[in-house]
C-alpha positions as CSV (number, residue, x, y, z in Angstrom):
1,M,172.5,62.9,58.2
2,A,168.8,62.1,58.1
3,E,168.4,64.2,54.9
4,I,171.3,62.4,53.3
5,Q,169.8,59.1,54.2
6,R,166.5,60.1,52.7
7,F,168.2,61.2,49.5
8,Q,170.0,57.9,49.3
9,L,166.8,55.9,49.8
10,G,165.1,58.0,47.2
11,T,167.9,57.4,44.7
12,I,167.8,53.6,45.4
13,G,164.0,53.7,44.9
14,A,164.3,55.6,41.6
15,L,167.0,53.2,40.3
16,T,164.9,50.1,41.3
17,L,161.7,51.6,39.7
18,S,163.6,52.3,36.5
19,V,165.1,48.8,36.2
20,V,161.8,47.0,37.0
21,S,159.6,49.2,34.7
22,S,162.1,49.2,31.8
23,V,162.6,45.4,31.9
24,S,158.8,44.9,32.1
25,I,158.1,47.2,29.1
26,V,160.8,45.5,27.0
27,I,159.3,42.1,27.6
28,C,155.8,43.5,26.8
29,N,156.9,45.3,23.6
30,K,158.9,42.2,22.5
31,A,155.7,40.2,22.6
32,L,153.8,43.0,20.9
33,I,156.4,43.3,18.1
34,S,157.7,39.8,17.6
35,T,154.6,37.8,18.4
36,L,151.7,40.1,17.3
37,G,153.5,41.9,14.5
38,F,153.0,45.5,15.7
39,T,156.3,47.0,14.6
40,F,155.5,50.7,14.8
41,A,157.9,51.7,17.6
42,T,158.0,55.5,17.1
43,T,154.2,55.8,16.9
44,L,153.9,53.6,20.0
45,T,156.3,55.8,21.9
46,S,154.1,58.9,21.0
47,W,151.2,57.0,22.6
48,H,153.3,56.2,25.6
49,L,154.0,59.9,26.2
50,L,150.4,60.9,25.6
51,V,149.2,58.4,28.2
52,T,151.9,59.6,30.6
53,F,150.8,63.2,30.2
54,C,147.1,62.2,30.9
55,G,148.1,60.2,33.9
56,L,150.2,63.1,35.3
57,H,147.3,65.5,34.5
58,V,145.0,63.4,36.7
59,A,147.7,63.3,39.4
60,R,148.0,67.1,39.3
61,W,144.2,67.5,39.5
62,M,144.3,65.2,42.6
63,R,147.0,67.5,44.0
64,F,149.7,64.9,44.1
65,F,152.2,67.5,42.8
66,E,152.2,71.2,42.1
67,H,152.4,72.7,38.6
68,K,155.4,75.0,38.3
69,P,155.7,76.8,35.0
70,F,159.1,78.0,33.8
71,D,160.9,79.3,30.7
72,P,158.7,78.2,27.8
73,K,161.5,78.4,25.2
74,S,163.7,76.0,27.2
75,L,160.7,73.7,27.7
76,I,159.7,73.6,24.0
77,G,163.3,73.1,22.9
78,F,163.8,70.3,25.4
79,G,160.6,68.5,24.4
80,I,161.3,68.7,20.7
81,L,165.0,67.6,21.2
82,N,163.9,64.7,23.4
83,G,161.3,63.5,20.9
84,S,163.8,63.8,18.1
85,S,166.4,61.7,19.9
86,I,163.9,58.9,20.3
87,G,163.0,59.0,16.6
88,L,166.7,59.1,15.5
89,L,167.5,56.1,17.7
90,N,164.7,54.2,16.0
91,L,166.0,55.2,12.6
92,S,169.5,54.2,13.6
93,L,168.2,50.7,14.5
94,G,166.2,50.6,11.2
95,F,169.2,51.5,8.9
96,N,171.9,49.7,10.8
97,S,172.7,46.2,11.9
98,V,171.8,45.3,15.5
99,G,175.5,45.2,16.3
100,F,176.1,48.7,15.1
101,Y,173.0,49.9,16.9
102,Q,174.4,48.5,20.1
103,M,177.7,50.3,19.4
104,T,175.7,53.5,19.0
105,K,174.2,53.0,22.5
106,L,177.6,52.3,24.0
107,A,179.0,55.5,22.5
108,I,176.4,57.6,24.4
109,I,178.4,57.3,27.7
110,P,181.8,58.5,26.5
111,C,180.0,61.2,24.5
112,T,178.1,62.4,27.6
113,V,181.3,62.3,29.6
114,L,183.1,64.4,26.9
115,L,180.3,67.0,26.7
116,E,180.0,67.4,30.5
117,T,183.8,67.7,30.7
118,L,184.0,70.4,28.0
119,F,181.0,72.5,28.7
120,Y,180.3,71.9,32.5
121,R,183.9,71.4,33.7
122,K,182.8,68.2,35.4
123,R,185.6,65.9,36.4
124,F,185.5,62.1,36.4
125,S,188.0,60.3,38.6
126,R,190.2,57.6,37.2
127,N,188.3,55.0,39.2
128,I,185.1,56.1,37.6
129,Q,186.7,56.0,34.1
130,L,188.0,52.5,34.8
131,A,184.6,51.3,36.0
132,L,182.9,52.7,32.9
133,T,185.6,51.1,30.6
134,V,184.9,47.7,32.2
135,L,181.2,48.1,31.9
136,L,181.3,49.1,28.3
137,F,183.7,46.3,27.5
138,G,181.3,43.8,29.1
139,V,178.2,45.1,27.4
140,G,180.1,45.2,24.1
141,I,181.0,41.5,24.4
142,A,177.4,40.6,25.4
143,T,175.5,42.5,22.7
144,V,177.7,43.5,19.8
145,T,177.8,40.9,17.1
146,D,178.1,42.1,13.5
147,L,179.3,45.6,12.5
148,Q,177.9,46.4,9.1
149,L,178.7,50.0,8.2
150,N,176.8,52.3,5.8
151,L,177.0,56.0,5.3
152,L,173.3,56.9,6.0
153,G,173.2,54.6,9.0
154,S,176.4,56.1,10.4
155,V,175.1,59.7,10.0
156,L,171.8,58.8,11.7
157,S,173.7,57.1,14.5
158,M,175.9,60.2,15.0
159,F,172.9,62.5,15.2
160,A,171.1,60.0,17.6
161,I,174.1,60.0,19.9
162,V,174.5,63.8,20.0
163,T,170.8,64.5,20.5
164,T,170.4,61.8,23.2
165,C,173.4,63.1,25.2
166,I,172.2,66.7,25.0
167,A,168.7,65.8,25.9
168,Q,169.8,63.8,29.0
169,I,172.2,66.6,30.1
170,M,169.4,69.1,29.7
171,T,167.1,67.0,31.8
172,N,169.5,67.2,34.7
173,T,170.4,70.9,34.1
174,I,166.8,72.1,33.8
175,Q,165.7,70.4,37.0
176,K,168.5,72.1,38.9
177,K,168.4,75.5,37.2
178,F,164.6,76.1,37.5
179,K,164.3,74.0,40.7
180,V,161.5,71.8,39.2
181,S,161.0,68.2,40.2
182,S,161.1,65.3,37.7
183,T,157.3,65.1,37.8
184,Q,156.9,68.8,37.0
185,L,159.4,68.6,34.1
186,L,157.9,65.4,32.7
187,Y,154.4,66.8,32.9
188,Q,155.2,70.0,31.0
189,S,157.5,68.4,28.4
190,C,155.3,65.4,27.6
191,P,153.0,67.2,25.2
192,Y,155.9,68.6,23.1
193,Q,157.6,65.2,22.9
194,S,154.3,63.4,22.1
195,I,153.4,65.9,19.4
196,T,156.8,65.6,17.8
197,L,156.7,61.8,17.7
198,F,153.1,61.7,16.7
199,I,153.8,63.9,13.6
200,V,157.0,62.0,12.5
201,G,156.1,58.6,13.9
202,P,153.8,57.2,11.2
203,F,156.2,58.5,8.5
204,L,159.3,56.9,10.1
205,D,157.5,53.7,10.9
206,G,156.2,53.5,7.3
207,L,159.7,54.1,6.0
208,L,161.2,51.4,8.2
209,T,158.4,48.7,7.9
210,N,156.7,49.5,4.6
211,Q,153.4,49.3,6.5
212,N,150.7,51.9,7.5
213,V,150.1,52.1,11.2
214,F,146.5,53.2,10.7
215,A,145.8,50.3,8.4
216,F,147.0,47.7,10.9
217,N,144.6,45.0,12.1
218,Y,144.0,45.9,15.8
219,T,142.8,42.7,17.3
220,P,141.8,42.5,21.0
221,N,145.2,40.9,21.9
222,V,147.1,43.7,20.1
223,L,145.0,46.4,21.9
224,A,145.5,44.7,25.2
225,F,149.2,44.7,24.9
226,I,149.3,48.3,23.6
227,V,147.3,49.4,26.7
228,L,149.6,47.4,29.0
229,S,152.7,48.9,27.3
230,C,151.3,52.4,27.6
231,L,150.5,51.9,31.3
232,I,154.0,50.6,32.0
233,S,155.5,53.5,30.1
234,V,154.1,56.0,32.7
235,S,156.4,54.4,35.2
236,V,159.3,54.2,32.7
237,N,159.1,57.9,31.7
238,F,158.7,59.0,35.3
239,S,161.6,56.9,36.6
240,T,163.8,58.2,33.7
241,F,163.4,61.8,34.7
242,L,163.7,60.8,38.4
243,V,167.0,59.0,38.0
244,I,168.6,61.7,35.9
245,G,167.5,64.4,38.3
246,K,168.7,62.5,41.4
247,T,172.0,61.2,39.9
248,S,173.5,62.2,36.5
249,P,173.1,61.4,32.8
250,V,176.1,59.1,32.9
251,T,174.6,57.1,35.8
252,Y,171.4,56.8,33.8
253,Q,173.3,55.4,30.8
254,V,175.1,53.0,33.1
255,L,171.7,51.9,34.4
256,G,170.5,51.5,30.8
257,H,173.3,49.0,30.1
258,L,172.4,47.1,33.2
259,K,168.9,46.8,31.9
260,T,170.2,45.5,28.6
261,C,172.1,42.7,30.4
262,L,169.0,41.9,32.5
263,V,166.8,41.8,29.4
264,L,169.2,39.3,27.8
265,A,169.2,37.2,30.9
266,F,165.3,37.3,31.2
267,G,165.0,36.5,27.5
268,Y,167.1,33.4,27.9
269,V,165.4,32.2,31.1
270,L,161.8,33.1,30.2
271,L,161.6,33.2,26.4
272,R,164.4,30.7,25.7
273,D,166.3,33.1,23.4
274,P,169.6,31.8,21.9
275,F,172.4,32.3,24.3
276,S,176.2,31.6,24.2
277,W,179.2,31.7,26.4
278,R,180.0,35.1,24.9
279,N,176.7,36.5,26.2
280,I,177.3,35.1,29.7
281,L,180.9,36.4,29.8
282,G,179.9,39.8,28.7
283,I,177.0,40.0,31.2
284,V,179.4,39.0,34.1
285,I,182.0,41.6,33.1
286,A,179.3,44.3,32.7
287,M,177.9,43.5,36.1
288,L,181.4,43.8,37.6
289,G,181.8,47.2,35.9
290,M,178.3,48.2,37.3
291,I,179.3,47.2,40.8
292,L,182.7,49.0,40.6
293,Y,181.0,52.1,39.2
294,S,178.4,52.1,42.0
295,Y,181.1,51.5,44.6
296,C,183.2,54.4,43.3
297,C,180.2,56.7,43.1
298,T,179.2,55.9,46.7
299,I,182.7,56.5,48.0
300,E,183.1,59.8,46.2
301,S,179.6,60.8,47.4
302,Q,180.5,60.0,51.0
303,Q,183.7,62.0,50.7
304,K,181.9,65.0,49.3
305,S,179.3,64.8,52.1
306,I,182.0,64.6,54.8
307,E,183.9,67.6,53.2
308,A,180.7,69.6,53.0
309,A,179.8,68.8,56.6
310,S,183.3,69.7,57.8
311,L,183.2,73.0,55.9
312,L,179.8,73.8,57.3
313,S,180.9,73.1,60.9
314,Q,184.0,75.3,60.4
315,V,181.8,78.1,59.2
316,K,179.4,77.7,62.1
317,E,182.3,77.7,64.6
318,S,183.8,80.8,63.1
319,E,180.4,82.6,63.3
320,T,179.8,81.6,67.0
321,D,183.3,82.0,68.5
322,P,183.9,85.7,69.3
323,L,187.6,85.3,69.8
324,I,188.0,83.9,66.3
325,N,186.1,86.8,64.9
326,V,188.2,89.3,66.8
327,E,191.4,87.7,65.5
328,K,190.0,87.9,62.0
329,G,189.1,91.5,62.4
330,T,185.4,91.0,62.0
331,D,183.2,94.0,62.7
332,N,180.0,91.9,62.8
333,L,180.2,91.2,66.6
334,P,177.2,91.7,68.9
335,D,177.3,94.8,71.0
336,S,177.6,92.8,74.2
337,V,180.7,91.0,73.0
338,V,182.3,94.2,71.8
339,A,181.6,95.9,75.1
340,K,183.0,93.1,77.2
341,A,186.2,92.6,75.3
342,P,187.9,96.0,76.4
343,G,186.7,95.5,80.0
344,W,188.3,92.1,80.2
345,I,191.6,93.5,78.9
346,S,191.6,96.6,81.2
347,S,191.0,94.5,84.3
348,K,193.9,92.2,83.3
349,D,196.1,95.3,83.0
350,Q,195.1,96.4,86.5
351,H,196.2,93.1,88.0
352,V,199.5,93.4,86.3
């Protein structure tokens, strides 16, 4: 029970860290992009990953975690795929309307559920499906406005959805398959993600903004916000791998939509962004879906823990009770038990 409680506390801590750091970096990047005019999102992400790697390298040098190498092919493929998904999401936002981009992000959850059901035989209960439906409906009301379709934007969105789903599923699968922690996986995959984005980032940003990232006027204010954004990104990247490793890709996407609602709320309260009754209604419905999803996951997790504990106790009883082993015809009894059993029976026959 103590181990289960530690796991639950660790999961709550990971979720909290993810929410706080993500909301913080969104506010920081919004000021950087909207106020200071630094619109090079993909290149900025490559810097985030590079700073994250440097920070983790220092942590490894200080022995905060142990380096654990594993299959290099899986690692390189995962790093490139993860970096590509980030670039494709940025392209999707650049070639689509904001409303269609929000629909793209909403489609990641059902796509992830579909892939896990088809390839991993994972089952999602009706309560979980209902909670996800309520959540997506609420987020859709709060965020989706216009839906302007175009062929190139739709193709980019489709690739962004697929690569994002596969990358997040791989994050969970690799951690369990190779028994590496979120820190170890992030440390080893960061260079490949960073290199991928650093190569394609300036090209994509130039395509979307018609500006050159290297010719931008880096004032002290811009540099200060870039440094702050990079520092916060260490926590964002670490918490992302931590949440997916401790929970699931679907839970991480649910958490992402919660962050969206919080960002909308913070934007209205702190930055006085435009807000309407539709945003409020959508956020309320999404929060209800989030609460319902959390409740269903908690109930199912407790049921699985009880079933596992019951099965473990039955196995231990069957291993320790010699009479049960005799009835089952087990030959793995201690010599003392085997020797005593015939004597007990023969003495009983004598009394008869």
